[in-house]
N, C-alpha and C positions, 0 to 999 in steps of 0.2 A: 596779137600774134598767138597762135596756138602752139604750145610746146609740150612734148612728152618728156616727163621726168622719170628716170629709172633709179630706184634705190637698191642698194646692195647691203648684205650683211646686217649689222645691228641697226642700220638706218631703216630697214624694213620694219623692225620692231618699234622704232620711234614714230614712224609715220603711219603704220598700220597697213601699208600697201607696198607692193614691189614696183608698181608703175602707176602713174596717173597723168592725165592730160589736163593742162591748165591753160587759161586764157590770161595773158599778161601784156602789159605795155612796157615791161622791163627791156632796156636796151643793152645792159651789161650783165655779166654773170653776178657781179656784186649786187645790183638791184634785184635780180632774180632771187638771190640768197636772202636778201632782206624780206622779200615777200614770203619765201618758204619758212623762214624763222618766225615770222609773225603768225603763220599758220600752224607750225610745229615748233614751239618755243624750245623744246629739248634739243633741237638741232644745234643751237648755239653752244652747247656744252660738249658737242661731239667733234672728234677729229675726222675730217674727211677731205678728199680732193674732188674736184669737178672735172669731168671730161666732156668735151664737145667734139663731135666727129671723131670719136675714139682716141682723142688726144687730151692729156691733162692740160688744163689751161689756168691762167692767172685770173683772179677775180675781176681785174680791170678790163678783161677782154670783152669786146662786143659780142652779143649773141648773134650768131650767123647760121645756126642749125636749128632744126625743130626738135632735136633729141639731145637731152642733157642727162648725164649719169652722175650720181653722187656716190663716190667710192670710199668706203672706210679703209683704214690700213689693212693690208693683207699680210698673212704670215704663212709659213709653210717651208718646205724644204725638199 
């Protein structure tokens, strides 16, 4: 399956890109994250949430969209 991954904030610095398209057989968000951490080991030490279809999802959720966003904590006011 071809998935577009979008990175935001400090995760752009970690990965060196704001967006990339990957081919993966991952069926869950957790499996996708394992793949991404193997590619970018520093991700394991970062705090972020995952959004699928513009909704924050749990890592056990099946992948059902072709666009996933990794979102670091946001601050502001």
